[in-house]
DSSP file (Angstrom, degrees, kcal/mol; ACC not computed):
  #  RESIDUE AA STRUCTURE BP1 BP2  ACC     N-H-->O    O-->H-N    N-H-->O    O-->H-N    TCO  KAPPA ALPHA  PHI   PSI    X-CA   Y-CA   Z-CA
    1    1 A M    >         0   0    0      0, 0.0     3,-1.6     0, 0.0     0, 0.0   0.000 360.0 360.0 360.0  54.5   94.6   51.8    9.2
    2    2 A S  T 3   +     0   0    0      1,-0.3    94,-0.0     3,-0.0     0, 0.0   0.745 360.0  47.9 -67.2 -23.8   96.9   54.6   10.3
    3    3 A N  T 3  S+     0   0    0     94,-0.1    94,-0.5     2,-0.0    -1,-0.3   0.132  90.0 115.8-103.0  22.5   99.8   53.5    8.1
    4    4 A S    <   -     0   0    0     -3,-1.6     2,-0.4    92,-0.2    92,-0.2  -0.604  46.3-161.1 -95.3 153.0   97.7   53.1    4.9
    5    5 A L  E     -A   95   0A   0     90,-2.2    90,-2.5    -2,-0.2     2,-0.5  -0.998   6.2-160.7-129.9 125.7   97.9   55.1    1.7
    6    6 A T  E     -A   94   0A   0     -2,-0.4     2,-0.4    88,-0.2    88,-0.2  -0.933   7.6-173.1-112.1 130.0   95.0   55.1   -0.8
    7    7 A T  E     -A   93   0A   0     86,-2.6    86,-2.7    -2,-0.5     2,-0.4  -0.976  23.5-128.9-122.5 131.8   95.5   56.1   -4.4
    8    8 A V  E     +A   92   0A   0     -2,-0.4    84,-0.3    84,-0.2     3,-0.0  -0.664  38.0 175.9 -76.4 130.6   92.8   56.6   -7.0
    9    9 A I        -     0   0    0     82,-2.2    82,-0.5    -2,-0.4     3,-0.1  -0.882  38.1 -81.4-131.7 162.7   93.7   54.5  -10.1
   10   10 A P        -     0   0    0      0, 0.0     2,-0.2     0, 0.0    80,-0.0  -0.352  62.9 -90.1 -61.4 147.1   92.1   53.7  -13.5
   11   11 A F        +     0   0    0     -3,-0.0     2,-0.3     2,-0.0     9,-0.1  -0.411  61.2 150.8 -65.7 126.5   89.5   50.9  -13.2
   12   12 A T        +     0   0    0     -2,-0.2     2,-0.3    -3,-0.1    -3,-0.1  -0.966  14.8 178.6-146.3 150.7   90.9   47.4  -13.8
   13   13 A S        -     0   0    0     -2,-0.3     5,-0.1     5,-0.1   140,-0.0  -0.972  32.7-153.5-156.8 142.4   89.7   44.2  -12.4
   14   14 A N  S    S+     0   0    0     -2,-0.3     2,-0.5     3,-0.0    -1,-0.1   0.472  78.0  94.5 -86.7  -4.3   90.6   40.5  -12.6
   15   15 A H    >   -     0   0    0      1,-0.1     3,-1.7    -3,-0.0    42,-0.0  -0.796  69.4-148.3 -95.1 125.1   87.0   39.6  -11.8
   16   16 A K  T 3  S+     0   0    0     -2,-0.5    -1,-0.1     1,-0.3    -3,-0.0   0.717  96.4  51.9 -65.7 -21.5   84.8   39.0  -14.8
   17   17 A D  T 3  S+     0   0    0      2,-0.1   139,-2.3   138,-0.0   140,-0.3   0.246  83.5 121.3 -98.9  13.3   81.7   40.4  -13.0
   18   18 A A  E <   -F  155   0B   0     -3,-1.7     2,-0.4   137,-0.2   137,-0.2  -0.485  44.9-158.2 -82.2 149.7   83.2   43.7  -11.9
   19   19 A R  E     -F  154   0B   0    135,-2.5   135,-0.6    -2,-0.2    -2,-0.1  -0.951  29.7-100.5-126.2 142.6   81.8   47.1  -13.0
   20   20 A D    >   -     0   0    0     -2,-0.4     3,-2.0     1,-0.2     4,-0.2  -0.470  28.0-139.4 -62.5 123.7   83.6   50.4  -13.1
   21   21 A P  G >  S+     0   0    0      0, 0.0     3,-2.4     0, 0.0     4,-0.3   0.792  96.8  73.2 -57.4 -28.0   82.5   52.3  -10.0
   22   22 A S  G >  S+     0   0    0      1,-0.3     3,-1.2     2,-0.2    68,-0.1   0.713  81.1  72.6 -62.6 -17.4   82.2   55.6  -12.0
   23   23 A T  G <  S+     0   0    0     -3,-2.0    -1,-0.3     1,-0.2    -3,-0.0   0.603  87.6  64.9 -70.6  -9.3   79.0   54.1  -13.5
   24   24 A L  G X  S+     0   0    0     -3,-2.4     3,-2.1    -4,-0.2    62,-0.3   0.626  73.0 115.7 -86.1 -14.0   77.4   54.7  -10.1
   25   25 A I  T <  S+     0   0    0     -3,-1.2    62,-0.2    -4,-0.3     3,-0.1  -0.334  78.9  22.4 -60.6 132.0   77.7   58.5  -10.4
   26   26 A G  T 3  S+     0   0    0     60,-3.1    -1,-0.3     1,-0.4     2,-0.1   0.171  92.2 123.3  96.5 -16.7   74.3   60.2  -10.5
   27   27 A L    <   -     0   0    0     -3,-2.1    59,-2.9    59,-0.2     2,-0.6  -0.446  60.1-128.2 -74.0 152.8   72.4   57.3   -8.9
   28   28 A H  E     -G   85   0B   0     57,-0.2    19,-2.3    -2,-0.1     2,-0.4  -0.916  14.8-143.4-107.7 120.0   70.4   58.1   -5.8
   29   29 A V  E     +GH  84  46B   0     55,-3.4    55,-2.4    -2,-0.6    17,-0.2  -0.658  25.9 167.7 -81.6 129.0   71.1   55.9   -2.7
   30   30 A K  E     -     0   0B   0     15,-3.2     2,-0.3    -2,-0.4    16,-0.2   0.534  64.1  -4.8-117.0 -11.0   68.0   55.1   -0.6
   31   31 A A  E     - H   0  45B   0     14,-1.2    14,-2.7    49,-0.1    -1,-0.4  -0.972  52.2-153.0-170.1 162.2   69.3   52.3    1.6
   32   32 A G  E     - H   0  44B   0     -2,-0.3    12,-0.2    12,-0.2     3,-0.1  -0.983  29.6-106.8-140.5 152.0   72.2   50.0    2.4
   33   33 A S        -     0   0    0     10,-2.1     2,-0.1    -2,-0.3     9,-0.0  -0.251  52.9 -76.5 -73.0 167.2   72.4   46.6    4.0
   34   34 A N        -     0   0    0      3,-0.1     2,-0.4     2,-0.0     5,-0.3  -0.349  44.0-149.6 -65.8 141.6   73.7   46.1    7.5
   35   35 A V  S    S+     0   0    0      1,-0.2    31,-0.1    -3,-0.1     5,-0.1  -0.870  75.6  29.4-109.9 146.6   77.4   46.3    8.1
   36   36 A G  S    S+     0   0    0     29,-0.4    -1,-0.2    -2,-0.4    -2,-0.0   0.461  96.1  89.1  87.4   0.2   79.2   44.3   10.8
   37   37 A E  S    S-     0   0    0     -3,-0.2     3,-0.1     2,-0.1    -3,-0.1  -0.021 109.4-101.5-116.0  28.6   76.7   41.5   10.8
   38   38 A F        +     0   0    0      1,-0.2     2,-0.5    27,-0.1    -3,-0.1   0.794  62.3 168.9  56.0  31.8   78.5   39.5    8.1
   39   39 A E        -     0   0    0     -5,-0.3    26,-0.3    26,-0.1    -1,-0.2  -0.640  24.3-141.9 -72.7 122.7   76.0   40.7    5.5
   40   40 A Y  S    S+     0   0    0     -2,-0.5     2,-0.2     1,-0.2    15,-0.1  -0.989  71.8  22.8-145.6 132.8   77.4   39.7    2.1
   41   41 A P  S    S-     0   0    0      0, 0.0     2,-0.4     0, 0.0    14,-0.2   0.649  89.2-124.0 -74.5 167.9   77.4   41.1   -0.4
   42   42 A Y  E     - I   0  54B   0     12,-1.8    12,-2.9    -2,-0.2     2,-0.5  -0.657  31.5-152.4 -74.0 130.7   76.9   44.7    0.8
   43   43 A V  E     - I   0  53B   0     -2,-0.4   -10,-2.1    10,-0.2     2,-0.5  -0.921  14.3-166.0-114.9 126.7   73.8   45.9   -1.0
   44   44 A I  E     -HI  32  52B   0      8,-2.9     8,-1.7    -2,-0.5     2,-0.6  -0.955  15.6-146.1-107.1 124.3   73.1   49.5   -1.9
   45   45 A Q  E     -HI  31  51B   0    -14,-2.7   -15,-3.2    -2,-0.5   -14,-1.2  -0.801  20.5-170.7 -90.5 122.9   69.5   50.2   -2.9
   46   46 A T  E  >  -HI  29  50B   0      4,-4.1     4,-0.9    -2,-0.6   -17,-0.2  -0.817  29.3-132.9-114.2 155.9   69.2   52.9   -5.6
   47   47 A V  T  4 S+     0   0    0    -19,-2.3    -1,-0.1    -2,-0.3   -18,-0.1   0.913 104.6  39.1 -67.6 -44.1   66.2   54.7   -7.0
   48   48 A E  T  4 S+     0   0    0    -20,-0.2    -1,-0.1     1,-0.1   -19,-0.1   0.883 130.3  19.6 -80.6 -41.1   67.3   54.3  -10.6
   49   49 A E  T  4 S-     0   0    0      1,-0.3     2,-0.6     3,-0.0    -1,-0.1   0.431  88.4-136.3-112.6  -1.2   68.8   50.7  -10.8
   50   50 A G  E  < S+I   46   0B   0     -4,-0.9    -4,-4.1   110,-0.0    -1,-0.3  -0.715  72.8  21.7  78.3-121.0   67.4   48.9   -7.8
   51   51 A V  E     -I   45   0B   0     -2,-0.6     2,-0.4    -6,-0.2    -6,-0.2  -0.541  54.5-172.0 -89.3 148.0   70.3   47.0   -6.2
   52   52 A V  E     -I   44   0B   0     -8,-1.7    -8,-2.9    -2,-0.2     2,-0.4  -0.986  17.3-150.1-130.2 122.6   74.0   47.5   -6.5
   53   53 A H  E     -I   43   0B   0    104,-0.6   102,-2.9   102,-0.4     2,-0.5  -0.796   6.5-161.0 -97.0 133.3   76.2   44.8   -5.0
   54   54 A I  E     +IJ  42 154B   0    -12,-2.9   -12,-1.8    -2,-0.4   100,-0.2  -0.969  26.0 175.3-107.4 123.5   79.6   45.5   -3.5
   55   55 A E  E     - J   0 153B   0     98,-2.9    98,-2.4    -2,-0.5     2,-0.4  -0.689  25.8-117.7-125.8 175.4   81.6   42.2   -3.3
   56   56 A L  E     - J   0 152B   0     96,-0.2     2,-0.7    -2,-0.2    96,-0.2  -0.906   5.1-149.9-117.1 143.6   85.0   40.9   -2.4
   57   57 A H  E     + J   0 151B   0     94,-2.7    94,-1.2    -2,-0.4     2,-0.3  -0.942  52.1 128.0-107.4 106.4   87.6   39.1   -4.5
   58   58 A L        -     0   0    0     -2,-0.7    92,-0.1    92,-0.2    -2,-0.0  -0.928  57.2-150.2-153.7 169.0   89.3   37.0   -1.9
   59   59 A S  S    S+     0   0    0     -2,-0.3     2,-0.2    87,-0.0    86,-0.1   0.420  70.2  97.7-124.5  -5.9   90.5   33.6   -0.8
   60   60 A G    >   -     0   0    0      1,-0.1     3,-0.6    86,-0.1    -2,-0.0  -0.605  65.4-142.9 -84.5 145.7   90.3   34.0    3.0
   61   61 A R  T 3  S+     0   0    0     -2,-0.2    -1,-0.1     1,-0.2    -3,-0.0   0.628  93.7  50.4 -85.8 -12.1   87.3   32.6    4.7
   62   62 A Y  T 3  S+     0   0    0      2,-0.1    77,-1.5    76,-0.0    78,-0.3   0.225  76.7 124.4-110.6  14.7   86.9   35.4    7.4
   63   63 A H  E <   +B  138   0A   0     -3,-0.6     2,-0.3    75,-0.2    75,-0.3  -0.552  34.6 178.0 -75.6 137.1   87.0   38.4    5.2
   64   64 A T  E     -B  137   0A   0     73,-2.4    73,-2.3    -2,-0.3     2,-0.2  -0.923  32.7 -96.8-132.9 161.5   84.1   40.8    5.4
   65   65 A L  E     -B  136   0A   0    -26,-0.3   -29,-0.4    -2,-0.3     2,-0.4  -0.530  36.6-164.3 -77.7 143.8   83.3   44.2    3.8
   66   66 A H  E     -B  135   0A   0     69,-3.0    69,-2.0    -2,-0.2     2,-0.4  -0.984   8.2-163.5-128.9 142.0   84.0   47.4    5.7
   67   67 A L  E     -B  134   0A   0     -2,-0.4    67,-0.2    67,-0.2   -32,-0.0  -0.970  30.0-114.3-117.4 138.1   82.8   50.9    5.1
   68   68 A D     >  -     0   0    0     65,-2.1     4,-2.4    -2,-0.4     3,-0.3  -0.339  35.0-105.1 -67.8 161.0   84.5   53.8    6.7
   69   69 A H  H  > S+     0   0    0      1,-0.2     4,-2.6     2,-0.2     5,-0.2   0.847 116.2  53.4 -57.8 -42.2   82.5   55.7    9.2
   70   70 A H  H  > S+     0   0    0      2,-0.2     4,-1.9     1,-0.2    -1,-0.2   0.906 112.4  44.0 -64.3 -42.5   81.7   58.8    7.1
   71   71 A L  H  > S+     0   0    0     -3,-0.3     4,-2.3     2,-0.2     5,-0.2   0.918 112.7  52.4 -67.9 -43.2   80.3   56.7    4.2
   72   72 A Y  H  X S+     0   0    0     -4,-2.4     4,-2.4     1,-0.2    -2,-0.2   0.929 111.2  46.6 -57.3 -46.6   78.3   54.4    6.6
   73   73 A M  H  X S+     0   0    0     -4,-2.6     4,-2.2     1,-0.2    -1,-0.2   0.868 110.2  53.1 -66.3 -36.5   76.7   57.5    8.2
   74   74 A A  H  X S+     0   0    0     -4,-1.9     4,-1.6     2,-0.2    -1,-0.2   0.900 111.6  45.5 -65.8 -40.3   75.9   59.1    4.9
   75   75 A I  H  X S+     0   0    0     -4,-2.3     4,-2.1     2,-0.2    -2,-0.2   0.888 111.3  53.0 -70.0 -38.3   74.1   55.9    3.7
   76   76 A E  H  X S+     0   0    0     -4,-2.4     4,-1.9    -5,-0.2    -2,-0.2   0.900 106.6  53.1 -61.2 -40.3   72.3   55.6    7.0
   77   77 A A  H  X S+     0   0    0     -4,-2.2     4,-1.1     1,-0.2    -1,-0.2   0.895 109.1  48.9 -61.9 -39.9   71.1   59.2    6.6
   78   78 A A  H  < S+     0   0    0     -4,-1.6     3,-0.3     1,-0.2    -1,-0.2   0.880 108.8  53.8 -66.3 -37.5   69.7   58.3    3.2
   79   79 A T  H  < S+     0   0    0     -4,-2.1    -2,-0.2     1,-0.2    -1,-0.2   0.876 115.0  39.7 -63.6 -38.2   68.0   55.2    4.6
   80   80 A N  H  < S+     0   0    0     -4,-1.9    -1,-0.2    -5,-0.1    -2,-0.2   0.563 131.1  11.8 -91.3  -9.2   66.2   57.3    7.3
   81   81 A H  S  < S-     0   0    0     -4,-1.1    -3,-0.1    -3,-0.3     3,-0.0   0.095 110.8 -26.7-132.5-117.2   65.3   60.3    5.2
   82   82 A K  S    S-     0   0    0     -5,-0.1    -1,-0.2     1,-0.1    -2,-0.1  -0.789  73.4 -82.9-111.0 155.8   65.4   61.0    1.4
   83   83 A P        -     0   0    0      0, 0.0     2,-0.4     0, 0.0   -53,-0.2  -0.172  42.6-144.4 -55.1 147.2   67.6   59.4   -1.3
   84   84 A V  E     -G   29   0B   0    -55,-2.4   -55,-3.4    -9,-0.1     2,-0.2  -0.955  13.4-120.7-121.5 134.6   71.1   60.9   -1.6
   85   85 A K  E     -G   28   0B   0     -2,-0.4    41,-2.3   -57,-0.3     2,-0.7  -0.472  15.7-127.9 -77.0 139.6   72.9   61.3   -4.9
   86   86 A I  E     + C   0 125A   0    -59,-2.9   -60,-3.1   -62,-0.3    39,-0.2  -0.799  31.5 174.1 -82.2 115.5   76.3   59.6   -5.6
   87   87 A V  E     +     0   0A   0     37,-2.3     2,-0.3    -2,-0.7    38,-0.2   0.622  65.0  22.7-100.9 -16.3   78.5   62.6   -6.8
   88   88 A E  E     + C   0 124A   0     36,-1.5    36,-2.8   -64,-0.1     2,-0.3  -0.972  58.9 172.9-151.7 135.6   81.8   60.8   -7.0
   89   89 A A  E     + C   0 123A   0     -2,-0.3     2,-0.3    34,-0.2    34,-0.2  -0.960  14.4 168.9-146.3 125.2   82.7   57.1   -7.4
   90   90 A V  E     - C   0 122A   0     32,-2.5    32,-2.6    -2,-0.3     2,-0.4  -0.873  32.5-126.2-136.7 164.1   86.3   55.8   -8.0
   91   91 A F  E     + C   0 121A   0    -82,-0.5   -82,-2.2    -2,-0.3     2,-0.3  -0.914  39.7 171.5-107.0 137.3   88.4   52.7   -8.0
   92   92 A G  E     -AC   8 120A   0     28,-2.5    28,-2.5    -2,-0.4     2,-0.4  -0.900  31.2-130.7-143.5 171.3   91.5   52.8   -5.9
   93   93 A R  E     -AC   7 119A   0    -86,-2.7   -86,-2.6    -2,-0.3     2,-0.4  -0.995  19.2-157.5-126.8 129.6   94.4   50.8   -4.5
   94   94 A R  E     -AC   6 118A   0     24,-3.1    24,-2.0    -2,-0.4     2,-0.4  -0.880   3.8-163.2-108.3 139.2   95.2   50.9   -0.8
   95   95 A S  E     +AC   5 117A   0    -90,-2.5   -90,-2.2    -2,-0.4     2,-0.3  -0.978  14.8 168.8-122.6 132.9   98.7   50.0    0.5
   96   96 A I  E     - C   0 116A   0     20,-2.3    20,-3.0    -2,-0.4     2,-0.5  -0.999  33.0-124.7-147.1 140.9   99.4   49.1    4.1
   97   97 A D  E     - C   0 115A   0    -94,-0.5     2,-0.4    -2,-0.3    18,-0.2  -0.750  31.2-172.4 -86.4 128.1  102.3   47.7    6.1
   98   98 A V  E     - C   0 114A   0     16,-2.8    16,-3.2    -2,-0.5     2,-0.7  -0.982  18.8-143.7-125.6 128.8  101.2   44.6    8.1
   99   99 A R  E     - C   0 113A   0     -2,-0.4    14,-0.2    14,-0.3    11,-0.1  -0.827  21.3-143.2 -90.5 116.8  103.4   42.8   10.6
  100  100 A W        -     0   0    0     12,-2.9    11,-1.0    -2,-0.7    43,-0.0  -0.602  21.7-114.4 -78.5 138.0  102.6   39.1   10.4
  101  101 A P    >   -     0   0    0      0, 0.0     3,-1.5     0, 0.0    10,-0.4  -0.264  20.0-114.6 -71.5 160.4  102.7   37.2   13.7
  102  102 A K  T 3  S+     0   0    0      8,-0.3     8,-0.1     1,-0.3    -2,-0.0   0.646 114.9  55.8 -69.4 -13.5  105.2   34.6   14.5
  103  103 A W  T 3  S+     0   0    0      8,-0.0    -1,-0.3     7,-0.0     4,-0.1   0.368  79.6 129.8 -98.3   4.3  102.5   32.0   14.6
  104  104 A C    <   -     0   0    0     -3,-1.5     6,-0.1     2,-0.1    40,-0.1  -0.069  68.4-113.9 -64.3 163.7  101.1   32.6   11.1
  105  105 A W  S    S+     0   0    0     38,-1.0     2,-0.8    37,-0.3    39,-0.1   0.803  99.8  72.3 -66.0 -34.4  100.5   29.8    8.5
  106  106 A V    >>  -     0   0    0     37,-0.4     3,-1.6     1,-0.2     4,-0.6  -0.764  67.9-160.8 -93.8 107.9  103.1   31.0    6.1
  107  107 A K  G >4 S+     0   0    0     -2,-0.8     3,-1.0     1,-0.3    -1,-0.2   0.847  87.5  58.7 -57.8 -38.9  106.5   30.2    7.6
  108  108 A D  G 34 S+     0   0    0      1,-0.2    -1,-0.3     3,-0.0    -2,-0.0   0.701 108.8  46.3 -65.8 -18.6  108.4   32.7    5.3
  109  109 A L  G X4 S+     0   0    0     -3,-1.6     3,-2.3     2,-0.1    -9,-0.3   0.510  76.9 130.9-101.6  -6.0  106.3   35.6    6.6
  110  110 A R  T << S-     0   0    0     -3,-1.0    -8,-0.3    -4,-0.6     3,-0.1  -0.276  87.2  -6.1 -57.1 121.0  106.4   34.9   10.3
  111  111 A G  T 3  S+     0   0    0    -11,-1.0    -1,-0.3   -10,-0.4     2,-0.2   0.446 105.8 126.5  76.8   1.3  107.3   38.1   12.2
  112  112 A K    <   -     0   0    0     -3,-2.3   -12,-2.9   -11,-0.2     2,-0.6  -0.585  62.1-124.0 -93.8 154.0  107.9   40.0    9.0
  113  113 A I  E     -C   99   0A   0    -14,-0.2     2,-0.4    -2,-0.2   -14,-0.3  -0.865  34.4-173.5 -93.4 124.8  106.5   43.4    7.9
  114  114 A V  E     -C   98   0A   0    -16,-3.2   -16,-2.8    -2,-0.6     2,-0.7  -0.957  24.7-129.3-123.7 136.3  104.8   42.9    4.5
  115  115 A K  E     -C   97   0A   0     -2,-0.4     2,-0.4   -18,-0.2   -18,-0.2  -0.768  27.0-161.9 -84.2 116.3  103.2   45.6    2.3
  116  116 A E  E     -C   96   0A   0    -20,-3.0   -20,-2.3    -2,-0.7     2,-0.4  -0.846   4.7-167.4 -99.0 135.4   99.7   44.5    1.4
  117  117 A E  E     +C   95   0A   0     -2,-0.4     2,-0.3   -22,-0.2   -22,-0.2  -0.977  14.0 163.7-121.9 137.3   98.0   46.1   -1.6
  118  118 A F  E     -C   94   0A   0    -24,-2.0   -24,-3.1    -2,-0.4     2,-0.2  -0.989  37.2-102.7-152.2 154.8   94.3   45.7   -2.3
  119  119 A D  E     -C   93   0A   0     -2,-0.3    33,-2.1   -26,-0.2    17,-0.3  -0.571  36.7-173.8 -83.8 141.6   91.6   47.3   -4.4
  120  120 A V  E     -C   92   0A   0    -28,-2.5   -28,-2.5    -2,-0.2     2,-0.5  -0.888  20.7-130.1-130.2 160.1   89.0   49.6   -2.8
  121  121 A I  E     -CD  91 134A   0     13,-2.0    13,-2.2    -2,-0.3     2,-0.5  -0.955  19.3-156.5-111.9 130.2   85.9   51.4   -3.9
  122  122 A G  E     +CD  90 133A   0    -32,-2.6   -32,-2.5    -2,-0.5     2,-0.4  -0.922  13.6 177.6-108.6 130.5   85.5   55.1   -3.1
  123  123 A L  E     -CD  89 132A   0      9,-2.9     9,-2.8    -2,-0.5     2,-0.4  -0.993  11.2-171.3-129.6 138.1   82.1   56.8   -2.9
  124  124 A R  E     -C   88   0A   0    -36,-2.8   -37,-2.3    -2,-0.4   -36,-1.5  -0.980  12.0-158.4-127.2 120.5   81.2   60.4   -2.1
  125  125 A L  E >   -C   86   0A   0     -2,-0.4     3,-2.5   -39,-0.2   -39,-0.2  -0.543  35.9-100.8 -91.4 162.2   77.5   61.2   -1.6
  126  126 A E  T 3  S+     0   0    0    -41,-2.3   -40,-0.1     1,-0.3    -1,-0.1   0.686 122.2  53.9 -60.9 -18.3   76.1   64.7   -2.0
  127  127 A N  T 3  S+     0   0    0    -42,-0.2     2,-0.3   -53,-0.0    -1,-0.3   0.245  95.2  89.0 -97.8  13.8   76.1   65.1    1.8
  128  128 A M    <   -     0   0    0     -3,-2.5     3,-0.1     1,-0.1     4,-0.0  -0.852  56.9-160.9-112.6 146.8   79.8   64.2    2.3
  129  129 A T  S    S+     0   0    0     -2,-0.3     2,-0.3     1,-0.1    -1,-0.1   0.623  79.3  30.1 -95.9 -16.3   82.8   66.5    2.1
  130  130 A A  S    S-     0   0    0     -7,-0.1    -5,-0.2    -5,-0.1     2,-0.1  -0.916  94.0 -83.9-138.8 164.1   85.3   63.7    1.5
  131  131 A M        -     0   0    0     -2,-0.3     2,-0.4    -7,-0.1    -7,-0.2  -0.397  36.4-147.5 -67.2 141.0   85.5   60.3   -0.2
  132  132 A G  E     - D   0 123A   0     -9,-2.8    -9,-2.9   -62,-0.1     2,-0.3  -0.889  16.0-141.2-108.9 146.1   84.3   57.3    1.8
  133  133 A W  E     - D   0 122A   0     -2,-0.4   -65,-2.1   -11,-0.2     2,-0.4  -0.813  12.6-160.7-117.2 148.6   86.0   53.9    1.2
  134  134 A I  E     +BD  67 121A   0    -13,-2.2   -13,-2.0    -2,-0.3     2,-0.3  -0.989  26.6 151.9-123.1 132.5   84.9   50.3    1.0
  135  135 A W  E     -B   66   0A   0    -69,-2.0   -69,-3.0    -2,-0.4     2,-0.4  -0.922  40.4-108.4-149.7 171.7   87.3   47.4    1.4
  136  136 A G  E     +BE  65 150A   0     14,-1.5    14,-1.8   -17,-0.3     2,-0.3  -0.891  34.7 177.0-108.7 141.0   87.6   43.8    2.6
  137  137 A E  E     -BE  64 149A   0    -73,-2.3   -73,-2.4    -2,-0.4     2,-1.0  -0.999  36.9-116.8-145.2 144.8   89.4   42.8    5.8
  138  138 A D  E >   -B   63   0A   0     10,-3.0     3,-1.1    -2,-0.3   -75,-0.2  -0.715  29.8-164.5 -80.1 103.3   90.0   39.6    7.8
  139  139 A D  T 3  S+     0   0    0    -77,-1.5    -1,-0.2    -2,-1.0   -76,-0.1   0.771  85.4  42.6 -67.2 -27.7   88.1   40.4   11.0
  140  140 A I  T 3  S-     0   0    0    -78,-0.3    -1,-0.3    -3,-0.1   -77,-0.1   0.413 105.1-126.6 -99.4   4.1   89.6   37.7   13.1
  141  141 A Q    <   +     0   0    0     -3,-1.1    -2,-0.1   -79,-0.1     7,-0.1   0.941  44.3 166.9  51.2  57.0   93.1   38.3   11.7
  142  142 A E        -     0   0    0      5,-0.1   -37,-0.3     6,-0.1    -1,-0.1   0.756  31.4-147.6 -70.2 -26.0   93.6   34.7   10.7
  143  143 A F        +     0   0    0      4,-0.1   -38,-1.0   -39,-0.1   -37,-0.4   0.934  35.4 165.3  53.7  50.2   96.7   35.6    8.6
  144  144 A H    >   -     0   0    0      3,-0.4     3,-1.7   -40,-0.1   -38,-0.1  -0.132  58.0 -73.8 -81.0-173.0   96.0   32.8    6.1
  145  145 A N  T 3  S+     0   0    0      1,-0.3   -85,-0.1   -86,-0.1    -1,-0.1   0.772 129.3  58.6 -55.2 -29.7   97.7   32.7    2.7
  146  146 A S  T 3  S-     0   0    0      1,-0.2     3,-0.3   -87,-0.1    -1,-0.3   0.568 102.7-130.6 -83.4  -8.8   95.6   35.5    1.4
  147  147 A G    <   -     0   0    0     -3,-1.7    -3,-0.4     1,-0.2    -1,-0.2  -0.358  35.8 -62.4  88.0-173.4   96.7   38.2    3.9
  148  148 A L  S    S+     0   0    0     -5,-0.1   -10,-3.0    -2,-0.1     2,-0.3   0.666 110.8  55.5 -87.7 -18.0   94.5   40.5    6.0
  149  149 A Y  E     -E  137   0A   0     -3,-0.3     2,-0.3   -12,-0.2   -12,-0.3  -0.823  60.1-162.1-122.8 156.2   92.9   42.5    3.2
  150  150 A A  E     -E  136   0A   0    -14,-1.8   -14,-1.5    -2,-0.3     2,-0.2  -0.957  29.6 -98.9-135.8 152.8   90.8   41.7    0.1
  151  151 A D  E     - J   0  57B   0    -94,-1.2   -94,-2.7    -2,-0.3     2,-0.3  -0.469  32.9-151.1 -69.5 137.3   89.9   43.5   -3.1
  152  152 A A  E     + J   0  56B   0    -33,-2.1     2,-0.3   -96,-0.2   -96,-0.2  -0.854  19.9 173.1-105.2 147.1   86.4   45.1   -3.2
  153  153 A Y  E     - J   0  55B   0    -98,-2.4   -98,-2.9    -2,-0.3     2,-0.5  -0.989  36.9-110.8-149.9 158.0   84.5   45.6   -6.4
  154  154 A V  E     -FJ  19  54B   0   -135,-0.6  -135,-2.5    -2,-0.3  -100,-0.2  -0.805  42.4-137.5 -88.1 125.0   81.1   46.7   -7.7
  155  155 A S  E     -F   18   0B   0   -102,-2.9  -102,-0.4    -2,-0.5  -137,-0.2  -0.506  13.9-141.3 -87.1 151.0   79.3   43.7   -9.1
  156  156 A L        +     0   0    0   -139,-2.3    -1,-0.1    -2,-0.2  -138,-0.1   0.583  69.4 118.4 -78.0 -11.7   77.3   43.5  -12.4
  157  157 A D        -     0   0    0   -140,-0.3  -104,-0.6     1,-0.1    -2,-0.1  -0.315  40.9-178.1 -60.4 132.9   74.9   41.2  -10.5
  158  158 A K        +     0   0    0   -106,-0.1  -107,-0.1  -108,-0.0    -1,-0.1  -0.239  17.6 155.9-130.4  46.0   71.4   42.7  -10.3
  159  159 A E        -     0   0    0      1,-0.1  -108,-0.2  -109,-0.1    -2,-0.0  -0.349  56.2 -82.5 -67.6 154.5   69.4   40.3   -8.2
  160  160 A P        -     0   0    0      0, 0.0     2,-0.3     0, 0.0    -1,-0.1  -0.267  45.7-114.8 -59.0 143.3   66.3   41.7   -6.4
  161  161 A W              0   0    0      1,-0.1  -110,-0.0    -3,-0.1    -3,-0.0  -0.642 360.0 360.0 -79.2 132.5   67.0   43.4   -3.1
  162  162 A T              0   0    0     -2,-0.3    -1,-0.1     0, 0.0     0, 0.0   0.390 360.0 360.0-112.6 360.0   65.5   41.6   -0.2
C-alpha cells in the first residue's frame, strides 16, 4: 500500500455492533487467531475481557482481515511469552488510489484510477514503537462492486474464544 494515507479520525460506524477501539486501551493481549488462513473474525484474547473480535463491514466475498507486520509480530510475541498491554487504540480512515482493470465487473470503472476510502483499526502494544493497522482487503482482487478494501471494526460480540 505504498500510495496509501491513513488518518486517525473520531470513532463513527454504520455497523450497529461496532465498539470504539479506544475502549481496548489498558487491556492485556495474550493471544491472537491465525492470520492468512481465512480465520474470521480475527480474535484477540485478552486477560481482562476474554475475546475481542475484529470484523469487516463489506459486501465482497473474498475480503479477509489483514494486520500489518509489526502488529502481527507484537501479538505473536504476546502469544509465546507474557501478555502485552494495549497502550493506544484508534479508529482511522485509509485512502488509496486503485487502478481498476479493464476486465472488471463495473463498466464505468474499467481502466480508471479510483480513490478507495475504508475504515481501519490502529493498535499499539507496549512493545511497539508505532501504530499497527488492521484492515480488510480482497485477496484475489476480484474487483467486484465493493472495491478492493473493506471497513474493519471492533465488534461488541463476546462469544467464547475457541
